[in-house]
N, C-alpha and C positions, 0 to 999 in steps of 0.2 A: 503494499499500500503506500503511495506516495502522498504526501501532504497536499500537493497542488493538482493532483489528478482530479478529474471530475466526479463527482459522486456516483454511485449506482444510482439508476433511475428511481429504485423503489426505496431510497435512503434519504432521510434528513439528518441522520447522526449514525456515527459508527462508534461502537466501544472499542478503545485502543488498549485499555488495560482496565482492571477493577476501580470504577468510581472516575474513570476518566474518558470523557466522550469527545469524539471530533464532530463539531457541528458544522456541517458542509454549508459553505456559502454564508454563514451567520454574520460576518462583518463586512461582506462584500458590497453592500449599498452605503456603508459609511467609510469605505478605506480610504478616501482622498482626505476626510476631515481627520481620521485617526491619525495618518500619515502627519498632517500638518500639526495636530497638537504634539506628536511625539517630537517632531522637529522643533517646536517653540518651547519644549521642556529642554532639550538638549543645547539650545541657544543659550539658555540662563544657567544650565549645570551641564557643562560639555562632558563628553566622554572622557574617562581617565583610565590609563593602563598602569595598575598597581605594580609593585615591586615585590619580590618575595625577600624575606630576611636576608637571604644569600646575596641580593642584589641584582637578580634575573627579573626581566621584564616579563610579566604574565600575558598571554596570548589574548586574554579576553579583556574587554573594555567594560566599564560600568559608569553610569551616571549617579549622582547623589542628590536627590531633590526630595521636596515635601518636608512636613513637620518631622517626621522620624528618620529623614535622610535616607 
């Protein structure tokens, strides 16, 4: 199963693990607004690459935003 494949014609959702569902097309109608909101957050709190205690840069990046960071 590929996350970006079209869903089976008779499925609105697919269970991918116990308690986890893939909701086919759920955000499709608001994808542009969602992307714009994420970009707005990242403008205020840019992505940051953290370093390990040994001085190596981690391959993932994260943003720190909101009241709980």
